C-alpha positions in Angstrom: 345.9 90.6 225.3 344.1 93.6 225.4 340.7 93.3 225.5 338.4 94.6 222.8 336.3 97.7 223.2 332.6 96.6 223.1 331.1 96.9 219.6 329.3 100.1 218.8 326.0 100.0 217.8 325.0 101.7 214.6 322.1 103.2 216.5 324.4 105.1 219.0 326.1 107.4 216.0 325.0 110.3 216.8 325.9 111.6 213.1 323.6 108.7 212.1 320.9 109.6 214.5 320.7 112.8 212.9 320.7 111.5 209.6 318.1 109.1 210.5 315.9 111.7 212.2 316.5 113.9 209.4 315.1 111.0 206.7 312.3 110.6 209.1 311.5 114.0 209.3 311.2 114.3 205.5 309.6 111.2 205.0 307.2 112.5 207.2 306.6 116.0 205.7 306.9 114.9 201.9 307.1 111.0 201.2 303.8 110.8 203.4 301.9 113.6 201.5 302.9 112.8 198.0 301.5 109.6 198.8 298.4 110.7 200.2 298.1 113.1 197.4 298.0 110.1 194.7 295.4 108.4 196.9 292.9 111.2 197.4 292.8 112.0 193.9 290.9 108.8 193.2 288.6 109.6 196.2 285.2 110.9 195.9 283.8 114.1 197.5 282.1 111.9 200.4 285.3 110.0 200.7 287.5 113.5 200.7 285.6 114.5 203.0 286.1 111.8 205.6 289.2 111.2 205.0 289.9 115.2 205.7 288.6 114.4 209.4 291.3 112.0 210.4 294.2 114.7 211.2 295.4 117.9 210.6 298.0 116.5 207.6 295.3 114.9 205.9 293.1 117.9 206.1 296.0 119.8 204.4 296.4 116.9 201.8 292.5 117.1 201.2 292.6 120.7 201.0 294.6 120.8 198.4 293.6 118.1 196.6 290.0 120.0 196.0 291.7 123.1 195.1 292.6 120.9 191.9 288.8 120.4 191.4 285.8 122.3 191.3 284.2 121.5 187.6 280.9 121.2 186.5 280.0 117.4 185.7 277.3 116.3 183.0 276.7 112.7 182.3 273.7 110.4 180.6 272.0 107.9 182.4 272.6 104.3 181.2 270.5 102.0 183.4 270.1 101.6 186.9 274.3 102.3 187.3 273.9 106.1 186.8 272.9 106.4 190.4 276.2 104.9 191.3 278.1 107.3 188.9 276.0 110.0 190.9 277.2 108.9 194.3 281.1 108.8 193.7 281.2 112.4 192.1 284.4 113.8 192.5 283.0 117.3 193.5 280.8 118.2 195.9 277.4 119.4 194.2 275.4 122.4 194.8 273.1 122.4 192.1 271.5 120.2 189.9 269.2 120.3 186.5 268.4 116.6 185.5 266.6 116.7 181.8 264.4 113.7 181.0 261.7 112.7 178.4 258.0 112.6 178.9 258.1 108.8 180.0 255.4 108.8 182.7 257.0 106.5 185.2 257.2 107.5 188.8 258.8 110.7 189.8 259.9 108.3 193.4 262.3 106.6 191.0 263.9 110.1 190.1 264.7 110.8 193.7 268.6 111.4 194.4 268.2 112.6 198.0 269.7 109.5 199.7 272.7 110.1 197.1 273.3 113.9 197.3 274.2 116.2 199.9 271.4 118.2 201.6 272.2 121.7 200.8 272.0 120.3 196.9 268.9 121.6 194.9 267.9 119.3 192.3 265.4 121.0 190.0 264.0 118.1 187.3 262.8 119.4 183.4 260.4 117.0 181.9 261.0 118.3 178.6 260.2 117.6 174.7 263.9 116.5 174.1 267.1 116.6 175.9 270.7 117.0 174.4 274.1 116.3 175.8 277.6 117.5 173.8 276.3 117.7 170.2 273.8 114.8 170.7 270.3 116.4 170.0 267.6 113.6 171.2 264.4 114.9 170.2 261.3 113.3 171.4 263.2 111.1 173.8 261.4 109.3 176.5 263.6 107.3 178.7 267.0 108.9 178.8 268.0 111.5 181.4 270.9 114.3 181.3 272.1 115.5 184.4 274.4 118.2 185.3 275.9 119.3 188.4 277.5 122.7 189.8 279.8 122.4 192.5 280.6 124.5 195.5 281.8 127.8 194.3 283.8 129.9 196.5 282.1 133.4 196.8 279.4 132.1 194.9 275.8 132.3 195.7 273.1 129.9 194.3 269.4 130.7 195.6 266.6 128.6 194.3 262.8 129.8 194.5 260.0 127.7 193.8 256.4 128.3 193.5 254.4 124.8 193.9 250.4 126.7 194.0 248.7 128.7 192.3 248.2 130.6 195.4 251.8 131.3 195.7 251.6 133.6 192.6 252.1 137.2 194.1 254.5 135.7 196.7 256.5 134.1 194.4 257.4 136.9 192.0 258.2 139.2 195.0 260.6 137.0 196.2 262.0 136.7 192.9 262.2 140.3 193.0 263.3 141.2 196.3 266.3 138.3 195.8 267.6 140.0 192.8 267.6 143.1 194.1 269.4 141.9 197.2 272.1 140.3 194.7 272.6 143.7 193.0 276.3 144.1 193.0 279.2 144.6 190.3 279.6 140.8 190.4 278.4 138.8 187.5 274.6 137.9 187.9 272.9 134.7 186.2 269.1 134.4 186.1 267.7 130.6 185.3 263.9 130.7 185.2 261.6 127.5 184.1 257.6 127.0 184.1 255.6 124.4 183.2 253.2 125.2 180.8 250.4 126.0 183.7 252.8 128.9 184.7 253.7 130.2 181.5 252.0 133.8 182.0 253.3 133.9 186.0 257.0 133.2 184.4 256.3 135.6 181.9 255.1 138.6 184.2 258.4 137.7 186.9 260.5 137.9 183.9 259.2 141.6 183.0 259.3 142.6 186.5 263.1 141.5 186.7 263.9 142.9 183.5 262.5 146.0 184.9 263.9 146.2 188.1 267.3 145.3 186.3 270.5 147.9 187.5 274.0 148.3 186.6 274.7 144.5 186.2 273.3 143.1 183.0 272.6 139.6 184.1 272.8 136.6 181.9 269.3 134.8 181.7 268.5 131.6 180.5 265.5 128.9 180.8 262.0 128.1 179.0 258.6 126.2 179.3 258.9 122.7 179.7 256.2 119.8 180.0 256.7 118.9 184.2 258.7 120.7 186.2 259.3 119.2 190.0 262.2 119.9 192.7 263.6 117.6 195.1 266.3 118.5 198.0 266.9 116.2 200.9 266.8 118.9 203.3 262.9 119.4 202.9 262.6 115.6 203.4 259.4 115.2 205.8 258.9 111.9 207.9 256.6 110.6 205.0 260.1 110.8 203.0 257.8 112.9 200.1 260.9 114.5 198.7 259.2 115.5 195.6 257.1 118.9 194.7 255.7 119.8 191.7 256.0 123.4 190.7 254.6 126.2 188.5 257.9 128.1 188.2 261.4 127.9 189.3 264.2 130.7 189.8 267.4 130.1 190.1 270.0 133.2 190.8 273.7 132.7 190.5 275.8 135.6 191.7 279.5 135.8 192.8 282.7 135.3 191.3 281.5 133.8 188.2 281.4 135.1 184.2 278.3 134.3 182.2 276.6 135.1 179.0 273.5 134.4 177.0 272.4 134.4 173.8 269.6 134.2 171.8 269.1 132.8 168.3 265.8 134.2 167.6 263.1 133.4 164.8 265.3 134.5 162.1 268.3 132.7 162.9 266.7 129.6 160.7 269.7 128.2 158.8 273.1 127.2 159.8 275.3 130.2 158.4 273.3 132.3 160.3 273.8 130.5 164.0 277.5 130.1 163.2 277.5 133.9 162.1 275.6 134.5 165.7 277.6 132.1 167.8 281.2 133.2 166.2 280.1 136.9 167.6 279.3 135.4 171.0 282.6 133.8 171.1 284.6 137.0 170.3 283.1 138.6 173.5 283.9 135.4 175.7 287.2 135.3 178.0 286.6 131.4 178.9 287.9 130.6 182.8 289.4 127.2 184.2 285.8 125.5 184.3 282.7 126.3 182.3 280.0 124.5 181.3 277.3 125.5 178.3 273.1 125.1 178.1 271.1 125.2 175.4 267.1 125.8 175.6 265.6 125.4 172.1 262.3 125.2 171.2 260.8 122.4 170.0 259.6 123.8 166.6 263.8 124.1 165.9 266.1 121.1 165.2 265.4 119.1 162.6 262.0 121.0 162.0 263.8 123.7 160.8 266.8 122.6 159.7 266.1 119.4 158.5 268.9 117.7 159.7 270.0 116.7 163.0 272.3 118.3 165.8 272.6 121.4 164.1 273.0 124.2 166.9 274.7 122.4 169.2 277.5 120.9 166.7 278.0 124.5 165.8 278.5 125.4 169.3 280.9 122.2 170.4 282.5 123.5 166.8 283.4 126.7 168.3 283.6 125.8 172.0 285.3 122.2 172.0 286.2 122.5 176.2 282.8 123.6 177.2 280.4 120.6 178.1 277.2 121.3 176.8 273.8 120.0 178.1 269.9 121.4 177.5 266.7 120.5 176.5 264.0 120.8 173.8 260.7 122.8 175.2 257.9 125.2 174.2 258.6 129.0 174.9 262.2 130.3 176.0 263.9 132.9 178.7 267.1 134.8 177.4 269.0 137.6 177.1 271.4 138.5 175.0 274.6 139.9 177.0 276.7 140.9 173.6 276.3 144.1 171.6 272.6 143.9 170.1 273.9 145.9 167.5 276.3 143.0 166.1 273.6 140.7 165.9 270.6 142.9 164.2 268.8 141.9 168.0 266.2 144.5 168.4 263.6 142.3 170.6 264.3 143.5 173.9 262.2 140.9 176.0 263.4 137.9 177.7 260.5 135.6 176.5 260.9 134.4 173.2 259.0 131.7 170.7 260.8 129.6 167.9 263.7 130.3 169.7 267.4 128.7 170.8 268.9 130.1 173.9 272.4 129.4 174.8 274.1 130.5 178.4 278.0 129.6 179.3 278.8 129.5 182.6 282.7 130.1 183.5 284.6 130.5 187.0 287.8 129.7 188.6 291.3 130.5 187.9 291.3 132.8 184.6 293.1 131.6 181.4 296.1 133.3 179.9 
């Protein structure tokens, strides 16, 4: 009886080996990538950064995940849980505005240094009321609204602060130099805040910047608040005093963004006039993938002017339902009309206003078709 040939293993088949290698190669490049993408989309920015340092393939997946993000983040605090929410932000924040009521608790409790990156600037405005979306909370004490802008490619955000009366001259010189430095054909946006003691300085600074304004017409937004302070962990000293009170804060945003601002002056005192101006505003705006809206209203508007709540914010959300809106109530406003003043019958040419509401929209990312 002829001896049987040795049994050939499945793994010894060359064609089978080739198929297995191809399957393995296919799995490494595609299946693992898809699985990682499913996992990475649930990571916050810190965990995503850590994951990107594991290996080259994880870095590629992390970078692809980052490209799908980049939107602004807005939230309102609810007890102590808001710190955990801020820790879990999906995008690395570069600039944060905090709108709070007049409650006199320790400012150390507002510190976000331990949960935000060192490069992130935080400006806190203690105001006469706050708002988020179409909820205007006038004279609120305890709540806070947070608005974070992430790091945006080809966009520069510069914060200039004055914390002493002796620095007045130095402050507006720094602001002017920064404004001129970023004199390009790209979009330029100015956020200007002051407390009541710094009102005169902020008005002079606004006037100087307005006179030296060049080819690019900037959008301008901000106003006068009760208290103003800045928190930044990169300024953290050995005694951990990360907070500093400020008389004035100027924020210049320039680069690959689009921004528009509009002033609802004292004559715009009915819902019909507000809606008419915001509709004209909307016709001049082309939103991109990511947008955020800001509203700074005089404390004499709101229910004092319209005899009902949430008027101006509700009209804004009606016209811009996809744009998140945050802001506050103050006592003096900074703003510029970036659209045709003729269509608005607007004659005031100063950036400082009273009894007005100023809206600002910042939009960036891929252009929408």
